Structure formats: C-alpha cells, structure tokens
VOGU-3710 file (C-alpha; in Angstrom, 3 decimals, decimal comma):
1> dqpgkwhgqr> 0,000/0,000/0,000  2,217/2,777/-1,311  1,131/6,416/-1,537  0,907/7,512/-5,153  0,058/4,028/-6,454  -3,238/3,471/-8,277  -5,161/0,236/-7,709  -8,315/0,470/-9,881  -8,977/-2,514/-12,112  -9,374/-0,403/-15,256
11> gqdrtvntlm> -7,884/2,872/-14,001  -11,178/4,121/-12,579  -9,515/5,679/-9,527  -7,050/7,652/-11,637  -9,797/8,798/-14,013  -12,048/9,968/-11,182  -9,151/11,825/-9,575  -8,466/13,578/-12,878  -12,132/14,596/-13,213  -12,661/15,669/-9,596
21> psratarrrr> -10,524/18,218/-7,764  -8,626/16,949/-4,756  -9,502/17,978/-1,237  -7,030/20,875/-1,424  -8,993/22,580/-4,207  -12,509/21,295/-3,475  -15,039/23,308/-1,500  -15,942/20,200/0,514  -14,587/16,731/1,140  -15,176/14,275/-1,691
31> ffidlaanaw> -17,415/11,261/-1,021  -17,479/7,843/-2,705  -19,588/4,725/-2,519  -17,825/1,518/-3,489  -20,562/-1,078/-4,021  -19,068/-4,581/-4,013  -15,796/-3,166/-2,690  -14,108/-6,582/-2,602  -10,503/-6,679/-1,331  -9,201/-3,631/0,516
41> lslsntrale> -6,296/-2,972/-1,883  -6,143/-5,302/-4,870  -8,176/-3,797/-7,732  -9,735/-1,226/-5,386  -11,429/1,615/-7,226  -11,383/3,850/-4,132  -8,330/3,088/-1,950  -5,980/5,608/-3,617  -8,640/8,337/-3,435  -9,070/7,713/0,273
51> rdygweglci> -5,367/7,311/1,098  -3,809/10,016/-1,074  -6,569/12,590/-1,545  -8,618/12,488/1,666  -11,835/11,152/0,193  -14,402/9,679/2,586  -16,973/7,054/1,801  -18,832/3,803/2,175  -17,440/0,428/1,128  -20,446/-1,856/0,743
61> eanpvyhadl> -19,347/-5,491/0,627  -21,628/-8,448/1,297  -18,878/-11,075/1,212  -17,686/-11,580/4,813  -14,262/-12,899/3,740  -13,292/-9,279/2,960  -14,704/-7,562/6,057  -11,764/-7,903/8,478  -9,252/-6,435/6,015  -11,591/-3,628/4,947
71> lsqrnctvvg> -12,197/-2,737/8,594  -8,530/-2,835/9,593  -6,902/-1,352/6,480  -9,376/1,262/5,238  -10,727/4,481/6,769  -14,099/4,253/5,030  -17,270/3,015/6,669  -17,719/-0,689/5,864  -21,286/-1,887/5,311  -21,561/-5,691/5,344
81> vavastedtv> -24,845/-6,401/3,567  -26,069/-7,314/0,104  -27,961/-4,613/-1,791  -31,354/-5,349/-3,344  -34,602/-3,504/-3,972  -36,208/-4,944/-0,805  -35,207/-6,195/2,606  -34,942/-9,928/2,350  -32,752/-12,913/3,075  -30,877/-14,680/0,264
91> qfvasrkalg> -28,500/-17,604/0,000  -24,911/-16,417/-0,307  -21,616/-18,168/-1,003  -18,585/-16,546/0,613  -15,485/-16,909/-1,518  -12,403/-14,955/-2,519  -13,036/-16,108/-6,075  -14,910/-14,062/-8,667  -18,160/-15,966/-8,194  -18,691/-15,336/-4,508
101> givgagmdnk> -22,142/-13,816/-4,046  -25,861/-14,418/-4,124  -26,967/-17,893/-5,188  -30,110/-18,495/-7,226  -31,846/-18,623/-10,579  -30,810/-15,783/-12,855  -27,507/-15,347/-11,031  -23,981/-16,335/-11,996  -24,123/-18,606/-8,935  -27,082/-20,787/-9,859
111> qatntsemrt> -26,123/-23,574/-7,463  -23,558/-23,719/-4,711  -22,720/-25,675/-1,607  -21,654/-24,205/1,719  -24,037/-21,276/1,467  -25,231/-19,104/4,305  -28,072/-16,660/4,695  -27,315/-13,034/3,850  -29,484/-10,037/4,613  -30,364/-7,674/1,751
121> ipfsrileef> -31,093/-4,003/2,232  -32,309/-1,359/-0,238  -29,612/1,032/-1,376  -31,673/4,039/-0,320  -31,857/2,746/3,248  -28,067/2,339/3,412  -27,647/5,942/2,260  -30,068/7,138/4,920  -28,729/5,010/7,785  -25,110/5,942/7,143
131> kapktidyls> -25,953/9,596/6,487  -24,431/9,766/3,025  -24,149/13,347/1,772  -26,647/14,554/-0,810  -23,876/14,703/-3,421  -21,981/11,478/-4,021  -18,876/12,300/-6,032  -18,072/8,772/-7,153  -20,243/5,664/-7,275  -18,242/2,545/-8,119
141> ldveacvrpd> -20,352/-0,497/-9,027  -18,657/-3,874/-9,413  -21,504/-6,332/-9,168  -21,482/-8,519/-12,280  -21,255/-11,813/-10,413  -24,135/-11,181/-8,044  -26,689/-8,915/-9,671  -30,232/-9,798/-8,733  -32,824/-9,830/-11,502  -34,553/-6,816/-9,922
151> pihaptpsra> -32,866/-3,390/-9,952  -31,016/-2,172/-6,883  -32,499/1,305/-7,189  -29,132/3,001/-7,314  -29,145/6,737/-6,706  -29,705/8,505/-9,989  -31,138/11,965/-10,533  -34,371/10,354/-11,790  -34,958/8,505/-8,519  -36,417/10,195/-5,466
161> lrhtpqspcs> -33,521/9,370/-3,137  -32,232/12,903/-2,576  -28,708/11,786/-3,558  -26,952/12,619/-6,805  -23,889/10,734/-8,061  -21,460/13,030/-9,863  -19,343/10,280/-11,395  -20,920/6,821/-11,539  -18,541/4,157/-12,784  -19,312/0,559/-13,475
171> hhvrnrrgrr> -16,850/-2,303/-13,458  -16,591/-2,397/-17,247  -15,143/0,555/-19,118  -16,895/1,461/-22,361  -15,430/3,431/-25,220  -17,171/6,329/-26,991  -19,128/4,005/-29,261  -20,496/2,090/-26,272  -18,429/-1,018/-26,891  -16,773/-2,745/-24,006
181> as> -13,095/-1,858/-23,736  -10,765/-4,617/-22,548
//
C-alpha cells in the first residue's frame, strides 16, 4: 500500500481523480460509494482516493471474507450487507473467487454448496442510515457476479432518493461508441 500508487482494475480511480478536484482545491470533502468493494487494496477503485486525496466514503461489501481487512486497512465506513430492492434474506456463497455472491436462478451462482443466509437491504436505506451526503462524487459499481434480476435502485437523478452521483462508474469501461473496452 504505497502512496501515489493506483489500484483500480481499469484505471477508474485515476480517471475519477483527474475529473474531480482533490480535497485541497474542493469546496468540501469528496465522497465515494464503493458497491461490491471486494478486497481492501487489490483492484480497489477507491483506496488511492481515500489514502492520497482524503476522500471519505462507504465500502459496501456483502462477502464476509473481505470484512476484516476492509475494517482494519481502510478508513471508510464498511457496510456488510447485500444490496437489493427490498429487505430480504438470500442464500450467499462466501469466496475470494470471482463468483462469490448471491446464489439463485438468474444469477452467476445458480447452485452452490456451503451457502449461508445473507441479509439484503435497499440502497436508499443504506444511504439514509449511514448519512451519506446529498452529493456522491463517485459511485463505483462492481456487481457482475451477483446482480439480482430486480434493480437495486441506485441513486440517480431520476430517482427520489435525494442523492446525486457526480461520477458513476461501473466495473466495465466502455469506449465512446459504447463497446466494451478490454
């Protein structure tokens, strides 16, 4: 964990830093939400922003195998739940592999052994409970392996959540023509 080193899987952290002024030039502290934060350092889309530029935020990670490291190595608030449109309980497989996540029809994890129950919470409730600011500067979504068939109701200007993301960024980078960039 070296200051000045970027960790984002596709350079998201560097791009967001280029687009958003650092704390020294901003009128307020920058705020991120890292949904499906995963490991605290490896491929983190928010660690460098937090460490080097004073950003604050929420790391939302359902997979309990990552919680201890996130809690001990990061300054962000760690939220250990799965995000869905309703409060519910789902089957979840905890793994450090890419397919850890919710188990069920329509998911990448259609069947799995050694599952446990995981609580789901609506995204809007997490924002309210953890007092997220009305402006979210960076929303990092890395959820391809565990997306439920129903939408998570992420904060967009068209939703009545009173939160506005300034720079949403999904796991996959797309070029100007909308094609997936490798």
